C-alpha positions as CSV (number, residue, x, y, z in Angstrom):
1,M,0.0,0.0,0.0
2,G,1.5,3.4,-1.0
3,S,2.1,6.2,1.4
4,I,-0.5,9.0,1.7
5,R,0.5,12.7,1.6
6,F,-1.5,15.6,3.1
7,K,-1.2,19.2,1.8
8,M,-2.2,22.3,3.8
9,P,-4.8,24.2,1.9
10,R,-3.5,27.3,0.2
11,V,-6.2,29.4,1.5
12,L,-5.3,28.5,5.1
13,V,-1.6,29.4,4.5
14,A,-2.6,32.7,3.0
15,S,-4.8,33.5,6.0
16,V,-2.1,32.7,8.5
17,A,0.3,35.0,6.6
18,T,-2.2,37.8,6.5
19,L,-2.8,37.5,10.2
20,A,0.9,37.6,10.9
21,L,1.2,40.8,8.8
22,A,-1.7,42.4,10.5
23,A,-0.4,41.6,13.9
24,G,2.9,43.2,13.0
25,A,1.2,46.3,11.8
26,V,-0.8,46.6,15.1
27,A,2.5,46.1,17.0
28,E,4.1,48.9,15.0
29,V,1.2,51.3,15.7
30,A,1.3,50.4,19.4
31,A,5.0,51.0,19.6
32,A,4.6,54.4,17.8
33,G,2.3,55.5,20.7
34,P,0.4,58.8,20.6
35,A,2.8,60.4,18.1
36,L,0.6,59.1,15.3
37,A,-2.6,60.1,17.1
38,K,-3.5,63.7,16.2
39,T,-5.1,65.7,19.0
40,G,-7.1,68.9,18.9
41,P,-5.9,72.4,20.0
42,V,-5.6,73.0,23.8
43,L,-5.6,76.7,24.8
44,A,-4.5,78.3,28.1
45,F,-3.7,81.8,29.4
46,A,-0.7,82.6,31.6
47,P,-0.9,83.9,34.2
48,S,-4.4,82.7,35.2
49,A,-6.1,84.0,37.3
50,D,-4.6,87.5,37.0
51,N,-4.9,90.1,39.8
52,F,-4.0,93.7,39.0
53,G,-3.8,94.5,42.7
54,V,-4.7,98.0,44.0
55,V,-4.7,100.7,41.4
56,A,-5.4,104.3,42.4
57,T,-8.6,105.8,40.9
58,G,-7.7,107.7,37.8
59,Q,-4.6,105.7,37.2
60,T,-4.0,102.8,34.7
61,A,-2.2,99.5,35.2
62,T,-1.5,97.0,32.4
63,Q,-0.8,93.2,32.3
64,T,0.4,91.2,29.3
65,L,-1.1,87.7,29.1
66,I,0.3,84.9,27.1
67,L,-2.1,82.5,25.2
68,A,-0.5,79.2,24.4
69,N,-1.6,76.2,22.4
70,T,-0.3,72.9,23.9
71,G,-2.5,70.7,21.7
72,G,-1.7,68.7,18.6
73,S,-3.4,70.9,16.0
74,A,-3.9,74.5,15.3
75,A,-6.6,76.7,16.8
76,R,-7.9,78.6,13.8
77,A,-9.4,82.1,13.6
78,L,-9.1,82.9,17.2
79,T,-11.6,85.2,18.8
80,L,-10.9,87.1,22.1
81,T,-13.6,88.7,24.2
82,L,-13.5,90.5,27.5
83,S,-16.6,90.6,29.7
84,G,-16.9,92.8,32.8
85,P,-17.0,96.5,33.8
86,P,-15.5,99.2,31.6
87,A,-12.6,99.5,34.1
88,F,-11.0,96.6,32.1
89,A,-10.1,96.9,28.4
90,I,-8.0,95.1,25.8
91,S,-5.3,97.6,24.8
92,A,-3.2,95.3,22.5
93,D,-4.1,92.1,20.8
94,A,-1.8,89.9,18.8
95,C,-4.1,86.8,19.0
96,S,-7.5,87.7,17.4
97,G,-8.0,86.3,13.9
98,I,-4.8,84.2,13.7
99,S,-4.3,80.5,13.5
100,L,-2.3,79.4,16.6
101,G,-0.3,76.3,15.8
102,P,0.7,73.5,18.2
103,G,3.4,74.7,20.6
104,K,2.8,78.4,19.6
105,S,1.7,81.4,21.7
106,C,0.6,85.0,21.3
107,A,0.2,88.0,23.6
108,V,-2.7,90.1,24.6
109,T,-2.5,93.2,26.9
110,V,-5.3,94.2,29.3
111,Q,-5.5,97.5,31.1
112,F,-7.3,98.2,34.4
113,A,-8.3,101.8,35.0
114,P,-10.7,102.1,37.9
115,A,-12.9,105.1,38.2
116,S,-14.0,104.4,41.7
117,A,-12.8,102.5,44.8
118,G,-13.7,98.9,45.2
119,T,-12.9,95.4,43.8
120,V,-14.2,94.4,40.4
121,T,-13.8,91.3,38.2
122,A,-13.8,90.4,34.5
123,V,-13.2,87.4,32.3
124,L,-11.0,87.2,29.2
125,T,-12.0,84.4,26.8
126,A,-10.2,83.0,23.8
127,V,-12.1,80.6,21.3
128,G,-10.8,78.8,18.3
129,A,-13.2,78.6,15.3
130,K,-14.5,75.1,14.3
131,S,-13.2,73.5,17.5
132,A,-13.9,73.1,21.1
133,A,-10.7,75.0,22.1
134,T,-11.5,77.6,24.7
135,A,-9.4,79.4,27.4
136,T,-10.7,81.7,30.1
137,D,-8.7,84.0,32.4
138,P,-10.5,85.5,35.5
139,L,-9.3,89.1,36.1
140,T,-9.5,91.0,39.4
141,G,-8.6,94.6,40.2
142,T,-9.2,96.9,43.1
143,G,-9.7,100.6,42.7
144,G,-7.9,102.5,45.5
145,S,-7.5,106.0,46.6
146,D,-4.3,108.0,46.3
147,D,-5.8,110.6,48.6
148,H,-4.0,111.6,51.9
149,L,-5.0,113.0,55.2
150,Y,-4.0,116.5,56.1
151,W,-4.5,118.1,59.5
152,A,-3.5,121.2,61.4
153,N,-1.8,120.9,64.8
154,F,-2.7,124.0,66.9
155,G,0.7,124.1,68.7
156,A,1.8,126.1,71.7
157,F,2.8,129.7,71.2
158,P,5.0,130.8,69.8
159,S,5.5,129.3,66.3
160,T,5.0,125.6,67.1
161,G,1.9,125.0,65.0
162,T,2.2,122.6,62.0
163,I,0.4,121.2,59.0
164,Q,0.9,117.5,58.6
165,Q,0.1,114.7,56.2
166,A,-0.3,110.9,56.2
167,N,-1.6,108.0,54.1
168,L,-5.2,107.2,54.7
169,D,-4.2,104.2,56.8
170,G,-2.3,106.4,59.2
171,T,1.2,105.5,57.9
172,G,3.8,107.9,56.6
173,V,3.2,110.9,58.9
174,T,5.0,113.9,57.5
175,T,5.3,117.5,58.6
176,L,4.7,119.7,55.6
177,V,4.7,123.2,57.2
178,S,6.0,124.3,60.6
179,G,6.4,127.6,62.5
180,Q,2.7,128.4,62.6
181,N,1.0,130.3,65.5
182,G,-2.2,128.5,66.1
183,S,-3.1,126.6,62.9
184,Y,-6.7,125.4,63.1
185,G,-8.9,124.8,60.0
186,V,-7.5,123.0,56.9
187,A,-8.8,122.4,53.4
188,V,-7.2,120.9,50.3
189,D,-7.8,121.2,46.5
190,A,-6.0,119.6,43.6
191,S,-2.9,121.7,44.0
192,H,-2.8,123.5,47.4
193,I,-3.4,123.3,51.1
194,Y,-5.2,126.1,52.8
195,W,-5.4,126.7,56.6
196,S,-6.3,129.3,59.1
197,D,-3.8,130.6,61.7
198,E,-5.2,132.3,64.7
199,N,-1.9,133.9,65.4
200,N,-1.2,135.9,68.5
201,G,-4.3,137.9,69.1
202,P,-7.3,139.9,67.7
203,G,-6.6,141.3,64.2
204,T,-3.6,139.1,63.6
205,G,-5.3,136.0,62.3
206,T,-4.4,134.8,58.7
207,I,-5.5,132.5,55.9
208,M,-2.5,130.6,54.6
209,R,-1.7,128.5,51.5
210,A,1.1,126.1,50.4
211,N,1.7,123.6,47.7
212,L,0.7,120.0,48.5
213,D,4.3,119.2,49.4
214,G,4.5,122.1,51.9
215,T,6.6,124.4,49.7
216,G,5.6,127.9,48.7
217,V,4.0,129.0,52.0
218,T,2.0,132.2,51.3
219,M,-0.1,134.5,53.5
220,L,-3.3,135.1,51.6
221,V,-5.5,137.0,54.0
222,T,-4.5,139.0,57.1
223,G,-6.2,141.1,59.8
224,L,-8.6,138.4,61.0
225,T,-9.9,137.7,64.5
226,D,-9.9,134.0,65.4
227,P,-10.4,132.3,62.1
228,R,-11.5,128.7,62.5
229,G,-12.8,126.2,59.9
230,V,-11.7,126.5,56.3
231,A,-13.3,125.1,53.1
232,V,-12.4,125.5,49.4
233,D,-14.1,125.0,46.0
234,A,-12.9,125.7,42.4
235,S,-13.0,129.4,42.8
236,H,-13.1,130.5,46.5
237,I,-11.8,129.9,50.0
238,Y,-14.4,130.0,52.8
239,W,-13.8,130.3,56.5
240,A,-15.5,130.7,59.8
241,E,-14.5,134.0,61.4
242,N,-15.2,133.1,65.0
243,G,-14.1,136.4,66.5
244,A,-16.3,138.5,64.2
245,G,-19.2,136.0,64.1
246,S,-19.3,135.7,60.4
247,I,-18.7,133.4,57.4
248,M,-16.2,134.9,55.0
249,A,-14.8,134.1,51.5
250,A,-12.0,135.2,49.2
251,N,-10.7,134.3,45.7
252,L,-8.1,131.6,45.7
253,D,-5.4,134.1,45.6
254,G,-6.7,135.9,48.7
255,T,-8.2,138.9,46.9
256,G,-11.8,140.2,47.2
257,V,-12.5,139.4,50.8
258,P,-16.3,139.7,51.4
259,T,-18.3,138.9,54.5
260,L,-21.0,136.5,53.2
261,V,-23.0,135.8,56.4
262,P,-22.7,138.2,59.3
263,G,-24.4,138.1,62.7
264,Q,-23.5,134.6,63.8
265,D,-22.9,133.8,67.5
266,S,-19.8,131.6,67.3
267,P,-19.2,129.9,63.9
268,V,-16.5,127.1,64.0
269,G,-16.6,124.6,61.2
270,V,-17.5,125.3,57.6
271,A,-17.9,123.1,54.5
272,V,-19.1,123.6,50.9
273,S,-20.9,121.6,48.3
274,A,-21.5,122.5,44.6
275,S,-24.3,124.9,45.6
276,H,-24.4,125.5,49.3
277,M,-22.2,126.3,52.3
278,Y,-22.7,124.7,55.7
279,W,-21.4,125.8,59.1
280,S,-21.7,125.1,62.8
281,D,-22.4,127.6,65.5
282,A,-21.0,126.4,68.8
283,V,-22.9,128.8,71.1
284,S,-26.4,128.5,69.5
285,G,-25.9,124.7,69.0
286,T,-27.0,124.8,65.4
287,I,-25.9,123.6,62.0
288,M,-26.6,126.3,59.4
289,T,-26.7,126.6,55.6
290,A,-26.8,129.2,52.9
291,N,-26.2,129.6,49.2
292,L,-22.6,130.0,48.2
293,D,-23.1,133.8,47.8
294,G,-24.4,134.0,51.4
295,T,-28.1,134.4,50.5
296,G,-30.9,132.1,51.8
297,V,-29.5,131.6,55.3
298,S,-31.5,128.9,57.2
299,T,-31.1,126.8,60.2
300,L,-31.0,123.1,59.4
301,I,-30.4,121.5,62.8
302,T,-30.9,122.7,66.4
303,G,-30.3,121.4,69.9
304,Q,-26.6,120.5,69.5
305,N,-24.3,120.7,72.5
306,G,-21.2,122.3,71.0
307,P,-20.9,121.6,67.2
308,G,-17.4,122.1,65.8
309,G,-15.9,120.7,62.5
310,V,-18.3,120.2,59.6
311,A,-18.0,118.1,56.4
312,V,-20.4,117.4,53.6
313,S,-20.8,114.6,51.0
314,A,-23.2,114.2,48.1
315,S,-26.0,113.2,50.4
316,H,-25.1,114.0,54.1
317,I,-23.7,116.5,56.5
318,Y,-21.3,115.3,59.2
319,W,-20.2,117.2,62.2
320,V,-18.4,117.0,65.6
321,D,-20.6,117.7,68.6
322,D,-18.8,118.2,71.9
323,I,-20.2,118.6,75.4
324,I,-19.2,122.2,76.2
325,G,-17.0,122.2,79.2
326,G,-16.8,118.4,79.2
327,T,-14.5,115.8,77.8
328,T,-16.9,113.7,75.6
329,G,-18.4,114.2,72.2
330,A,-19.9,112.5,69.2
331,I,-19.7,112.3,65.4
332,K,-23.1,113.0,63.9
333,A,-24.7,113.0,60.5
334,A,-27.9,114.1,58.8
335,N,-29.4,114.4,55.4
336,L,-28.6,117.6,53.5
337,D,-32.0,119.0,54.4
338,G,-31.3,118.5,58.1
339,T,-33.6,115.5,58.6
340,G,-32.5,112.1,60.0
341,V,-30.0,113.3,62.6
342,T,-28.0,110.3,63.7
343,T,-25.2,109.8,66.2
344,L,-22.6,107.7,64.4
345,V,-19.8,107.4,66.9
346,Q,-19.7,108.3,70.6
347,I,-16.2,109.4,71.4
348,P,-14.6,109.6,74.9
349,N,-12.8,112.9,74.2
350,S,-13.3,116.3,72.8
351,A,-12.9,116.5,69.0
352,E,-12.3,119.4,66.6
353,G,-12.3,118.6,62.9
354,V,-14.1,116.1,60.7
355,A,-13.6,115.0,57.1
356,V,-15.1,112.3,54.8
357,D,-14.2,110.4,51.7
358,A,-16.2,107.8,49.7
359,S,-16.1,105.2,52.5
360,N,-14.8,106.7,55.7
361,I,-15.1,109.4,58.3
362,F,-12.0,111.0,59.9
363,W,-11.9,113.2,62.9
364,S,-9.3,114.9,65.0
365,A,-9.4,114.6,68.8
366,D,-6.2,114.0,70.8
367,E,-5.3,111.9,67.8
368,I,-6.6,111.2,64.3
369,D,-9.4,108.6,64.3
370,T,-11.6,107.0,61.7
371,A,-14.7,104.9,61.1
372,N,-16.9,103.6,58.3
373,L,-19.4,106.1,57.0
374,D,-22.1,104.4,59.1
375,G,-20.0,104.7,62.2
376,T,-19.0,101.1,62.5
377,N,-15.4,100.0,63.1
378,P,-14.2,103.2,64.9
379,H,-10.4,103.1,65.6
380,T,-7.4,105.3,66.0
381,L,-5.1,105.9,63.1
382,I,-2.4,108.3,64.4
383,T,-1.3,109.1,68.0
384,G,1.5,111.2,69.5
385,L,0.3,114.5,68.1
386,N,1.3,117.2,70.6
387,F,-0.7,120.4,71.3
388,G,-3.9,119.2,69.7
389,P,-4.8,118.4,66.1
390,A,-7.6,120.7,65.0
391,G,-9.0,120.7,61.4
392,V,-8.6,117.6,59.2
393,A,-9.1,117.2,55.5
394,V,-8.8,114.5,52.8
395,G,-7.2,115.4,49.5
396,P,-4.7,114.4,46.8
397,K,-1.0,113.9,47.6
C-alpha cells in the first residue's frame, strides 16, 4: 500500500500569513504610541487667574497675558472677548484672527483703569473657530485712593503749629509746614493746602496757603480775628471768622475778601458743596446753611451741645458735637436738608475737625481717628500728636 501525503490548503496558508502581517502592523502602531494620534488644540492663558492689585482711581495698570496652544493641531481664527466692567479693556491684541499652531503662543495686553474705589472682576476668553478649544482667564482689580489725610496741629505759642500729612491708613506721617501760630482749620484742593492761623491775638489771624508738598507757603488774607474752619471749592476759599461772628470768603489768591454771612454767634466749622455752604455755631448749638453767595440763610439742625468741625458729602452733612466744658463728644450725620439726625460714633474725648471720603469718616481729637461712613469700626489711626490736632481734610498727595 503506498504512502498518503496531506497538503495544507493554500487558503489557510494565506490566512495565517495575513494575520501575521496584521499583527505586525498593530504592534508597530502600538510601539509608535500617541505620536501618530492627532489631538485637537488646547488653549490656556498665563498667568491665570490674574490680579491687577490695588490701582489708584484715575490711574491705569496693564498686564500682558500669554495665550499658548499645547495641543496637537492649530486653533484657527481665534476670537478674544472681555466681559466685565469698563474698568477693564484690551489695549493690545496679537491673538485675534490668527491660527495658533501647536506649541505656539501669542500675547494680549489688558489694562485696568478704575474710576472708583472697590474690587471688580472680569473674564478674558479665547475661542478657536470650528473647534472646542477655549481658554478663560479671570481678572481682578481693586480701585484704591491716592488721597491723603491733612491736618492742622494747633501748637503752643510761639511758632509751634504745624500742617501734617499721612496716608489714609495712618502711615507715613510727614510734617509739611511748621512755625505756625495756632493753625486750626485746613482744606485741600487739587494743588494746594489752605489753613487758618489764629496767630497771637485779635486782628492778627491769617489764611495761609502752600503747595501740596508744603513748599511755597503764602499768606493770603491778614487782619482776621480768630479764624477757625476752612473750606475750598474751584474758585473760592471760605472760612468761619469766630471772633467776628461771620462766614467769609476770598478768591483763591486771597483777593476780594467779602463777608458772606454776618451776625452769627460763634461759627466754628465750615464746608461747601457745589451749591451751598454749611457751618456750625457752637454757642447757639446749630448747623446752618446758605447759598454760596451768602443768601438764603437757614437753620438746618438745632439742639446740639457744641458743634465744631463740619464736612459734607453728596448726600449727608457730618459734624463733631462736643459737650461744652466736658470731655466727651460724638460724630453725627444728617441728610442735606437736616432731617434724619444720627449719632454715628460716641467718642470719649473732645474733637475738633471732621472729614469724609467715599467710604470713611476721619476726625481729630487727641489723635486722628476713623470709622466707616455708618459709624462702624471706629479706631485710632495716628497718635502722638502734641498740642492738639484741629482741622482735618482729605485730598490728593
